[in-house]
Every structure is written in C-alpha cells, then in structure tokens.
C-alpha positions as CSV (number, residue, x, y, z in Angstrom):
1,M,-11.9,15.8,-2.3
2,I,-8.6,14.1,-1.9
3,G,-7.7,13.4,1.7
4,R,-4.4,12.3,3.3
5,L,-1.5,10.3,1.7
6,N,-2.2,6.7,2.6
7,H,0.9,4.9,0.8
8,V,3.1,5.4,-1.7
9,A,3.6,1.6,-3.7
10,I,6.9,0.4,-5.0
11,A,7.1,-2.6,-7.3
12,V,10.0,-5.0,-6.6
13,R,11.1,-8.4,-7.8
14,D,11.7,-10.0,-4.7
15,I,9.5,-8.9,-1.8
16,E,11.2,-10.7,0.8
17,A,14.6,-9.1,-0.2
18,A,13.0,-5.9,-0.4
19,S,11.4,-6.4,3.0
20,D,14.8,-6.7,4.6
21,V,16.4,-3.8,3.2
22,Y,13.5,-1.9,5.1
23,R,13.4,-4.1,7.9
24,N,17.3,-4.5,8.4
25,T,19.1,-1.3,6.6
26,L,16.5,1.4,7.5
27,G,14.9,-0.2,10.7
28,A,11.1,0.1,9.7
29,E,8.3,-2.2,10.8
30,V,7.1,-4.4,7.8
31,S,4.1,-6.5,7.7
32,A,3.6,-9.9,6.8
33,P,3.2,-10.6,3.1
34,E,-0.2,-10.9,1.8
35,A,-1.4,-12.1,-1.2
36,L,-4.1,-10.3,-2.9
37,E,-4.9,-12.7,-6.0
38,E,-7.8,-10.3,-7.6
39,H,-5.2,-7.7,-7.8
40,G,-2.2,-9.9,-9.0
41,V,0.0,-8.9,-6.3
42,T,1.7,-9.9,-3.0
43,V,2.1,-7.1,-0.8
44,V,3.7,-5.8,2.2
45,F,3.2,-2.6,4.2
46,I,6.1,-0.6,5.7
47,T,4.6,1.5,8.5
48,L,6.0,5.3,8.9
49,P,4.9,7.8,11.4
50,N,3.0,9.8,8.5
51,T,2.2,7.2,6.0
52,K,2.9,3.7,4.6
53,I,5.1,2.1,1.9
54,E,3.4,-0.7,0.0
55,L,6.0,-3.2,-1.7
56,L,4.2,-4.9,-4.6
57,E,5.5,-8.0,-6.2
58,P,3.9,-10.0,-9.1
59,L,1.5,-12.6,-8.2
60,G,0.7,-14.9,-11.3
61,G,1.6,-14.5,-14.9
62,E,-0.9,-11.6,-15.7
63,S,0.1,-9.3,-12.7
64,P,0.3,-5.8,-13.7
65,I,3.1,-5.3,-11.7
66,G,4.8,-8.0,-13.7
67,R,4.3,-5.7,-16.8
68,F,5.7,-2.6,-14.9
69,L,8.6,-4.6,-14.0
70,E,8.9,-5.7,-17.7
71,K,9.4,-2.0,-18.7
72,N,11.1,-1.0,-15.3
73,P,13.4,-4.0,-14.2
74,D,14.8,-2.3,-11.3
75,G,11.4,-1.8,-9.7
76,G,10.3,1.8,-8.7
77,I,7.2,3.7,-7.6
78,H,4.5,2.4,-9.2
79,H,1.6,4.3,-7.7
80,V,0.4,7.0,-5.2
81,C,-2.7,6.3,-3.0
82,Y,-5.0,9.2,-1.4
83,E,-7.8,8.5,0.7
84,V,-11.2,9.9,0.0
85,D,-14.3,10.0,1.9
86,D,-16.8,8.6,-0.5
87,I,-15.0,6.8,-3.1
88,G,-18.3,6.6,-5.3
89,E,-18.9,10.5,-5.2
90,A,-15.1,10.8,-5.7
91,R,-15.5,8.5,-9.0
92,D,-18.3,10.6,-10.2
93,R,-17.0,13.7,-9.7
94,L,-14.0,12.6,-11.4
95,V,-15.2,11.4,-14.4
96,K,-17.7,14.2,-15.0
97,S,-14.6,16.2,-15.1
98,G,-13.1,14.0,-18.0
99,A,-10.8,11.6,-15.5
100,R,-10.5,8.1,-16.8
101,V,-11.0,5.4,-14.0
102,L,-9.3,2.3,-15.0
103,G,-10.8,-1.4,-15.1
104,S,-15.1,-1.4,-14.8
105,G,-15.1,1.8,-12.9
106,E,-16.5,-0.2,-10.0
107,P,-14.3,-0.3,-6.9
108,K,-12.6,-3.3,-5.7
109,I,-11.7,-4.3,-2.2
110,G,-8.3,-3.5,-1.7
111,A,-5.2,-4.5,0.8
112,H,-6.6,-2.6,3.7
113,G,-9.9,-4.2,3.3
114,K,-11.6,-0.7,1.9
115,P,-12.7,0.0,-1.6
116,V,-10.5,1.2,-4.2
117,L,-9.9,2.6,-7.7
118,F,-7.5,3.5,-9.9
119,L,-6.9,6.7,-12.3
120,H,-5.3,6.4,-15.6
121,P,-1.8,8.1,-15.0
122,K,-2.2,10.1,-18.4
123,D,-4.9,12.2,-16.5
124,F,-2.7,12.8,-13.5
125,N,0.9,13.9,-14.9
126,G,2.0,10.7,-15.6
127,T,1.2,9.3,-12.1
128,L,-1.0,6.2,-11.5
129,I,-3.2,7.4,-8.8
130,E,-5.2,5.1,-6.3
131,L,-8.3,6.2,-4.3
132,E,-8.9,4.4,-1.2
133,Q,-12.2,5.1,0.8
134,A,-11.2,6.5,4.2
C-alpha cells in the first residue's frame, strides 16, 4: 500500500537558522519558507537525491509544532511521510484494520498541494505517519 518515502519532517524553533545549517554547513538546496496557516506551520523543504527533509516551524499559538517543541525543546523528528496511490482507499483500509486517522479523517491539502492524512503514532510504534497522495 505505501509507496516511496516522500520526506522526513523535523520540528525547529527557528526555520531560518535551521535552513542556514542545511544550506551553508551541509551544502543542501533549501526552498523558500512557506506559511501553511491551515496546518499551523511554516515549512521549507531540503531536496536530497532520494527524498526530502521538511523543516517545520510553529505558526500561531495553536500550532501542533509549538506543542511538540514544548515537549522537545531542542526540536527533532516530528513525522515520516509516505506516498500512497489513492489516499481515500488507503484511509479506508487502515481504518478497517484498526488504525486511527487524526482529525476529521478527511484529507487536507498539504505543502505539496496534494491531499494528506496523519495516522496516530500509537498505532505505528510511536511514529506519527503522514500519507500523501502521489
């Protein structure tokens, strides 16, 4: 059901400083910051030959990334994103098998302009999983 690894997301307090580390220290290509108000984050993507790294900075007081950073003050890996061919079919199959979809269960449009869903970390060995329609 799952396809390729789309990205690994890392929560950061200062997206500009974190971007500079990837750009200047590691020599990576870093996108411009993009505010995603519906998700409560500002994001940048670091392009790697085989996948991407997504840096997430809180946007607004109710940001899930802000809550994550309260528990993890130094930041850290927030979620892993896998591609699926049909997000509705994947959701239905997962729910039928007992997995919990976060939020309303309906896909939202993610940073790549494609439908995404998040799966409860307690159902996946403590890892928050994002599914993105390929």
